[in-house]
C-alpha positions, 0 to 999 in steps of 0.5 A, spaced: 377 139 487 380 132 488 387 131 485 390 124 484 397 123 486 401 118 481 407 115 483 413 117 478 419 113 476 426 115 479 428 115 472 423 120 470 424 124 475 432 125 474 430 126 466 425 131 467 430 135 473 435 134 467 431 137 462 427 143 467 434 145 470 436 152 469 442 155 467 443 158 474 441 151 478 446 147 473 451 152 474 450 151 482 451 143 481 457 144 477 460 148 481 459 143 488 462 138 483 469 142 483 469 143 490 468 136 491 465 136 498 459 140 502 459 147 501 455 153 503 451 158 500 457 162 501 462 157 498 458 156 492 457 164 491 464 166 491 466 161 486 460 163 482 464 170 482 458 174 486 458 177 493 451 177 492 447 171 496 441 171 493 445 170 486 445 162 488 441 161 494 435 161 490 437 156 485 440 151 492 434 152 496 430 149 489 435 144 488 434 142 496 426 142 495 426 138 489 431 133 492 437 134 488 441 137 493 440 136 501 442 139 507 449 135 509 451 140 516 453 146 519 458 150 519 460 156 522 460 162 517 467 165 517 465 171 515 458 172 519 460 168 525 453 165 524 451 158 523 449 156 516 448 150 512 452 145 508 449 142 501 450 136 497 447 131 492 441 128 495 444 120 496 451 121 496 456 121 502 461 126 503 
């Protein structure tokens, strides 16, 4: 089976993302806007009022996959001591 790949205009992709964005994904983006800088998954979860990392992580991962967000760096988590990613909006500087 052959699949045809078509180029889609950036505005069309942005428009589709706005329509297709689930409420949790929108909440993640709104939270990052409020924080105003790259943040860890845990920081986003805390701001959303959850201690469960699975509350926001799937939405963040999907937003990274869809190129709405990007991994912006790494920091040491204050809770676990592990190195974790920070995310920020795709194409925006800090």
